[in-house]
C-alpha positions as CSV (number, residue, x, y, z in Angstrom):
1,Q,173.5,-40.5,-193.5
2,V,173.8,-38.3,-191.0
3,Q,171.3,-38.2,-188.4
4,L,171.1,-35.3,-185.5
5,V,169.4,-36.0,-182.9
6,E,168.5,-33.4,-179.8
7,S,167.5,-33.9,-176.5
8,G,166.4,-32.4,-173.0
9,G,163.5,-29.9,-173.4
10,G,161.2,-29.6,-171.7
11,L,159.1,-27.4,-169.1
12,V,160.6,-24.8,-166.8
13,Q,160.0,-21.9,-165.0
14,A,160.9,-18.0,-166.0
15,G,164.5,-17.4,-164.7
16,G,165.3,-21.7,-164.8
17,S,168.0,-23.3,-167.3
18,L,167.6,-26.3,-169.1
19,R,170.8,-28.0,-171.4
20,L,170.1,-29.2,-174.7
21,S,172.3,-31.9,-176.2
22,C,172.5,-33.0,-180.0
23,T,174.4,-36.1,-180.5
24,A,175.0,-36.8,-184.2
25,S,176.2,-40.4,-185.8
26,G,178.8,-39.0,-187.3
27,R,181.9,-37.7,-185.7
28,I,181.5,-34.4,-184.3
29,A,184.1,-32.0,-184.6
30,S,183.5,-33.8,-188.7
31,F,180.7,-30.0,-189.2
32,N,182.7,-27.3,-190.3
33,A,180.3,-25.5,-188.0
34,M,177.5,-26.6,-185.6
35,G,174.1,-24.7,-183.3
36,W,171.8,-24.1,-182.6
37,Y,167.8,-22.9,-184.0
38,R,164.4,-21.5,-182.5
39,Q,161.2,-21.4,-184.5
40,V,158.4,-20.4,-183.1
41,P,154.8,-20.6,-184.7
42,G,154.3,-17.5,-187.8
43,K,158.8,-16.6,-187.4
44,Q,161.0,-17.9,-189.0
45,R,164.3,-20.2,-187.7
46,E,165.8,-17.5,-186.3
47,L,169.8,-18.9,-185.5
48,V,170.5,-19.0,-182.0
49,A,174.6,-19.7,-180.7
50,V,176.7,-20.8,-183.9
51,R,180.0,-22.7,-182.8
52,T,182.9,-22.8,-185.9
53,S,184.8,-26.2,-186.0
54,G,188.0,-23.5,-184.9
55,G,186.0,-22.8,-181.7
56,S,184.7,-19.7,-182.5
57,T,181.1,-19.0,-181.5
58,N,179.0,-16.3,-181.0
59,Y,175.3,-15.2,-180.1
60,V,172.1,-14.0,-181.8
61,D,171.7,-10.4,-179.1
62,S,168.5,-11.4,-176.7
63,V,170.0,-14.2,-175.3
64,K,174.0,-13.1,-175.2
65,G,175.2,-13.8,-171.9
66,R,172.6,-16.0,-170.0
67,F,173.1,-18.4,-173.6
68,T,176.4,-20.7,-174.2
69,V,177.4,-23.3,-176.3
70,S,179.9,-25.2,-175.9
71,R,181.4,-29.1,-176.7
72,D,182.3,-32.6,-175.6
73,D,184.1,-34.3,-178.2
74,A,184.5,-37.5,-175.3
75,K,180.8,-37.8,-175.0
76,N,180.0,-36.5,-179.7
77,A,178.1,-33.4,-178.2
78,L,177.6,-30.1,-178.6
79,Y,175.4,-28.6,-175.3
80,L,173.0,-25.2,-175.0
81,Q,173.4,-24.2,-171.3
82,M,170.9,-21.6,-172.0
83,N,170.5,-19.9,-168.2
84,S,167.8,-17.4,-167.2
85,L,165.4,-18.7,-168.8
86,K,162.6,-16.1,-170.1
87,P,158.9,-16.9,-172.5
88,E,160.2,-15.5,-175.1
89,D,162.7,-18.1,-175.4
90,T,160.2,-20.5,-175.2
91,A,160.5,-21.8,-179.0
92,V,161.1,-25.1,-181.1
93,Y,164.5,-25.5,-181.1
94,Y,166.8,-27.3,-183.7
95,C,169.9,-28.8,-183.9
96,Y,171.9,-27.6,-186.5
97,A,175.6,-28.4,-187.9
98,K,177.7,-27.9,-191.4
99,R,180.3,-29.4,-193.5
100,E,181.8,-26.8,-196.2
101,P,183.6,-28.8,-199.1
102,L,186.1,-27.0,-200.4
103,R,184.2,-27.7,-204.1
104,G,180.6,-27.8,-204.1
105,V,177.6,-26.1,-202.3
106,D,177.6,-26.3,-198.8
107,I,175.3,-29.8,-197.1
108,D,173.0,-28.5,-193.9
109,Y,171.4,-30.7,-191.0
110,W,169.4,-30.3,-189.2
111,G,167.7,-32.4,-186.0
112,Q,163.7,-33.0,-185.4
113,G,164.0,-30.1,-182.4
114,T,162.7,-30.0,-178.8
115,Q,159.8,-28.3,-177.8
116,V,161.2,-25.6,-175.0
117,T,158.7,-24.2,-172.8
118,V,159.3,-21.4,-170.9
119,S,156.2,-20.6,-168.5
120,S,155.9,-17.3,-166.6
């Protein structure tokens, strides 16, 4: 029913920039929170950035000042602007969304992921 689709990944040199996009089959504004996770082989999936429906944002320390998560309701899209990229940012990036019903368990949704590779 709910599908998240990422785009914008690719290969970039260190110091460069990429913008990831996430579109949803439903209204972006209907989710209680949306954000981005990333994962590299042998490591747990890591929360990179999250935005709540109220507009608050949070970032993992390693990307603060470099990454920005934003939402465009007109285009029904969530973005992750990544600047000053480092090789350590290389990972598969996943779009994430969550619904928190008043009663019942939270529901998490995940995209298929998009590869970001930062070369030295």
